[in-house]
TILO-958166 format. One record per residue (C-alpha): x negated, y negated, z negated; residue in one letter. Coordinates in nm, 2 decimals. Example, Ala and Ser with C-alpha at 12.3 -4.5 7.8 and 13.67 -1.06 7.14 Angstrom:
residues 2
+--------+--------+--------+-----+
!     c1 !     c2 !     c3 ! res !
+--------+--------+--------+-----+
!  -1.23 !   0.45 !  -0.78 !   a !
!  -1.37 !   0.11 !  -0.71 !   s !
+--------+--------+--------+-----+
END
This chain:
residues 183
+--------+--------+--------+-----+
!     c1 !     c2 !     c3 ! res !
+--------+--------+--------+-----+
!  -7.28 ! -14.15 ! -12.01 !   m !
!  -7.06 ! -13.91 ! -12.20 !   y !
!  -6.71 ! -14.07 ! -12.23 !   p !
!  -6.57 ! -13.83 ! -12.49 !   n !
!  -6.44 ! -14.10 ! -12.71 !   r !
!  -6.07 ! -14.14 ! -12.71 !   g !
!  -5.77 ! -14.09 ! -12.94 !   s !
!  -5.82 ! -13.93 ! -13.28 !   s !
!  -5.65 ! -13.61 ! -13.15 !   s !
!  -5.90 ! -13.59 ! -12.86 !   g !
!  -5.62 ! -13.56 ! -12.61 !   e !
!  -5.62 ! -13.79 ! -12.31 !   v !
!  -5.30 ! -13.85 ! -12.12 !   r !
!  -5.23 ! -14.06 ! -11.81 !   g !
!  -5.58 ! -14.10 ! -11.69 !   v !
!  -5.49 ! -14.25 ! -11.35 !   s !
!  -5.84 ! -14.29 ! -11.21 !   d !
!  -5.90 ! -13.92 ! -11.24 !   l !
!  -5.71 ! -13.85 ! -10.91 !   t !
!  -5.97 ! -14.03 ! -10.70 !   c !
!  -6.18 ! -13.80 ! -10.47 !   p !
!  -6.49 ! -13.83 ! -10.68 !   r !
!  -6.38 ! -13.64 ! -10.99 !   v !
!  -6.49 ! -13.28 ! -11.03 !   f !
!  -6.41 ! -12.98 ! -11.26 !   l !
!  -6.64 ! -12.70 ! -11.37 !   i !
!  -6.66 ! -12.46 ! -11.66 !   s !
!  -6.89 ! -12.20 ! -11.81 !   d !
!  -7.23 ! -12.32 ! -11.67 !   t !
!  -7.40 ! -12.15 ! -11.96 !   h !
!  -7.73 ! -12.33 ! -11.89 !   f !
!  -8.02 ! -12.15 ! -12.07 !   g !
!  -7.82 ! -11.83 ! -12.13 !   h !
!  -8.02 ! -11.54 ! -11.99 !   a !
!  -7.77 ! -11.27 ! -12.09 !   n !
!  -7.48 ! -11.43 ! -11.89 !   i !
!  -7.65 ! -11.32 ! -11.57 !   i !
!  -7.60 ! -10.96 ! -11.67 !   r !
!  -7.27 ! -11.01 ! -11.84 !   y !
!  -7.11 ! -11.16 ! -11.54 !   c !
!  -7.32 ! -11.02 ! -11.26 !   g !
!  -7.45 ! -11.37 ! -11.16 !   r !
!  -7.67 ! -11.35 ! -10.85 !   p !
!  -7.99 ! -11.48 ! -11.02 !   f !
!  -8.30 ! -11.29 ! -11.12 !   s !
!  -8.38 ! -11.52 ! -11.42 !   s !
!  -8.24 ! -11.79 ! -11.63 !   v !
!  -8.48 ! -12.04 ! -11.47 !   e !
!  -8.35 ! -11.96 ! -11.13 !   e !
!  -7.99 ! -11.98 ! -11.24 !   m !
!  -8.05 ! -12.32 ! -11.41 !   d !
!  -8.22 ! -12.46 ! -11.10 !   r !
!  -7.94 ! -12.34 ! -10.87 !   a !
!  -7.66 ! -12.48 ! -11.10 !   l !
!  -7.84 ! -12.81 ! -11.13 !   i !
!  -7.90 ! -12.83 ! -10.75 !   q !
!  -7.54 ! -12.73 ! -10.67 !   n !
!  -7.41 ! -12.99 ! -10.92 !   w !
!  -7.63 ! -13.27 ! -10.79 !   n !
!  -7.55 ! -13.19 ! -10.42 !   d !
!  -7.18 ! -13.24 ! -10.50 !   a !
!  -7.18 ! -13.50 ! -10.77 !   v !
!  -7.31 ! -13.86 ! -10.73 !   g !
!  -7.45 ! -14.07 ! -11.02 !   p !
!  -7.11 ! -14.26 ! -11.05 !   e !
!  -6.88 ! -13.96 ! -11.02 !   d !
!  -6.70 ! -13.80 ! -11.31 !   v !
!  -6.73 ! -13.44 ! -11.40 !   v !
!  -6.49 ! -13.28 ! -11.65 !   i !
!  -6.67 ! -12.98 ! -11.80 !   h !
!  -6.42 ! -12.73 ! -11.95 !   l !
!  -6.65 ! -12.57 ! -12.20 !   g !
!  -6.95 ! -12.35 ! -12.25 !   d !
!  -7.20 ! -12.60 ! -12.11 !   f !
!  -7.53 ! -12.46 ! -12.24 !   a !
!  -7.71 ! -12.25 ! -12.50 !   l !
!  -8.03 ! -12.38 ! -12.66 !   g !
!  -8.16 ! -12.64 ! -12.89 !   s !
!  -8.01 ! -12.99 ! -12.89 !   p !
!  -8.34 ! -13.11 ! -12.72 !   g !
!  -8.30 ! -12.86 ! -12.44 !   r !
!  -7.93 ! -12.95 ! -12.40 !   i !
!  -8.04 ! -13.31 ! -12.36 !   q !
!  -8.28 ! -13.21 ! -12.09 !   e !
!  -7.99 ! -13.04 ! -11.89 !   y !
!  -7.78 ! -13.35 ! -11.94 !   l !
!  -8.05 ! -13.58 ! -11.81 !   e !
!  -8.10 ! -13.35 ! -11.50 !   a !
!  -7.73 ! -13.38 ! -11.39 !   l !
!  -7.56 ! -13.65 ! -11.19 !   n !
!  -7.24 ! -13.81 ! -11.30 !   g !
!  -7.05 ! -13.91 ! -11.61 !   k !
!  -6.95 ! -13.60 ! -11.79 !   i !
!  -6.64 ! -13.55 ! -12.00 !   i !
!  -6.66 ! -13.24 ! -12.22 !   f !
!  -6.38 ! -13.01 ! -12.33 !   i !
!  -6.47 ! -12.78 ! -12.62 !   q !
!  -6.57 ! -12.43 ! -12.53 !   g !
!  -6.65 ! -12.14 ! -12.77 !   n !
!  -7.03 ! -12.18 ! -12.72 !   h !
!  -7.07 ! -12.56 ! -12.75 !   d !
!  -7.18 ! -12.62 ! -13.11 !   s !
!  -7.52 ! -12.75 ! -13.01 !   h !
!  -7.37 ! -12.96 ! -12.73 !   l !
!  -7.15 ! -13.13 ! -12.99 !   e !
!  -7.47 ! -13.22 ! -13.19 !   m !
!  -7.59 ! -13.41 ! -12.88 !   v !
!  -7.28 ! -13.58 ! -12.73 !   v !
!  -7.05 ! -13.60 ! -13.03 !   g !
!  -6.70 ! -13.47 ! -13.07 !   p !
!  -6.56 ! -13.27 ! -12.78 !   l !
!  -6.20 ! -13.29 ! -12.65 !   l !
!  -5.97 ! -12.99 ! -12.72 !   p !
!  -5.80 ! -13.05 ! -12.38 !   k !
!  -5.71 ! -13.32 ! -12.12 !   v !
!  -5.37 ! -13.36 ! -11.97 !   v !
!  -5.34 ! -13.53 ! -11.63 !   i !
!  -4.99 ! -13.61 ! -11.52 !   p !
!  -4.94 ! -13.61 ! -11.14 !   l !
!  -4.67 ! -13.78 ! -10.95 !   i !
!  -4.70 ! -13.59 ! -10.62 !   d !
!  -4.66 ! -13.31 ! -10.69 !   p !
!  -4.47 ! -13.38 ! -11.01 !   p !
!  -4.69 ! -13.17 ! -11.24 !   l !
!  -4.90 ! -13.20 ! -11.55 !   d !
!  -5.25 ! -13.05 ! -11.51 !   l !
!  -5.36 ! -12.92 ! -11.85 !   r !
!  -5.74 ! -12.88 ! -11.86 !   l !
!  -5.87 ! -12.66 ! -12.14 !   q !
!  -6.14 ! -12.40 ! -12.20 !   h !
!  -5.92 ! -12.09 ! -12.27 !   f !
!  -5.66 ! -11.97 ! -12.03 !   p !
!  -5.30 ! -12.02 ! -12.14 !   g !
!  -4.95 ! -11.98 ! -12.01 !   i !
!  -4.83 ! -12.29 ! -11.84 !   p !
!  -4.52 ! -12.46 ! -11.96 !   a !
!  -4.25 ! -12.56 ! -11.70 !   p !
!  -4.38 ! -12.84 ! -11.49 !   g !
!  -4.74 ! -12.77 ! -11.58 !   e !
!  -5.05 ! -12.59 ! -11.43 !   a !
!  -5.33 ! -12.47 ! -11.66 !   v !
!  -5.69 ! -12.53 ! -11.54 !   i !
!  -5.94 ! -12.34 ! -11.75 !   h !
!  -6.26 ! -12.15 ! -11.78 !   g !
!  -6.37 ! -11.89 ! -12.03 !   h !
!  -6.29 ! -11.57 ! -11.83 !   i !
!  -6.57 ! -11.62 ! -11.58 !   h !
!  -6.54 ! -11.37 ! -11.30 !   d !
!  -6.21 ! -11.21 ! -11.43 !   k !
!  -5.98 ! -11.43 ! -11.23 !   a !
!  -5.98 ! -11.61 ! -10.89 !   p !
!  -5.99 ! -11.99 ! -10.86 !   l !
!  -5.61 ! -12.00 ! -10.82 !   f !
!  -5.35 ! -11.75 ! -10.93 !   d !
!  -5.02 ! -11.87 ! -10.79 !   p !
!  -4.82 ! -11.61 ! -10.98 !   r !
!  -4.89 ! -11.78 ! -11.31 !   i !
!  -4.99 ! -12.12 ! -11.19 !   y !
!  -5.34 ! -12.11 ! -11.35 !   r !
!  -5.67 ! -12.22 ! -11.20 !   m !
!  -6.00 ! -12.08 ! -11.32 !   n !
!  -6.29 ! -12.32 ! -11.27 !   v !
!  -6.56 ! -12.09 ! -11.42 !   s !
!  -6.87 ! -12.12 ! -11.21 !   v !
!  -6.83 ! -11.76 ! -11.09 !   e !
!  -6.49 ! -11.85 ! -10.93 !   a !
!  -6.62 ! -12.18 ! -10.78 !   t !
!  -6.94 ! -12.07 ! -10.61 !   g !
!  -7.15 ! -12.20 ! -10.89 !   y !
!  -7.07 ! -12.57 ! -10.82 !   r !
!  -6.82 ! -12.83 ! -10.94 !   p !
!  -6.48 ! -12.84 ! -10.76 !   v !
!  -6.33 ! -13.17 ! -10.66 !   p !
!  -6.02 ! -13.25 ! -10.85 !   l !
!  -5.85 ! -13.32 ! -10.51 !   r !
!  -5.88 ! -12.95 ! -10.42 !   e !
!  -5.72 ! -12.85 ! -10.75 !   i !
!  -5.44 ! -13.10 ! -10.69 !   i !
!  -5.39 ! -12.96 ! -10.34 !   e !
!  -5.38 ! -12.60 ! -10.47 !   l !
!  -5.13 ! -12.71 ! -10.74 !   a !
!  -4.90 ! -12.85 ! -10.48 !   g !
!  -4.88 ! -12.53 ! -10.28 !   t !
+--------+--------+--------+-----+
END
């Protein structure tokens, strides 16, 4: 269910089936993290309400056979609680390491440092990682970490923020990211 196994470096290149319409990106769900509501001004009155909304939005978008690439900061809590969140979510999840994912790693195993998806049209590499970075020529960076501090797409620096605050608290189809990247 959690296809995080790959090369010893954790980097995945040339994953051709990730451009199908049923692949999604999301970051910074922070399931179980009550303080994130206040830190980021999330529109929820409690962690239980936030968790319910995030799970509902996820499952409304993602089917059981879809793939979700989570770009870090999945959940806070015990490994048992994290397992409960995983069991509540549709899809096959690929995890990229965030700065709050030590308990997640205990549940699903090693997390990837990044994923690179080379595109042909437009000719561009999508670099998926938790922290924002400066894109190299011919590359766009898709990231999380900064929550509500950046819009979904910043064309000036060719970066895309898929933190839930920028995506309406739901996973974004990879197709939409590719379309933005081609603009």
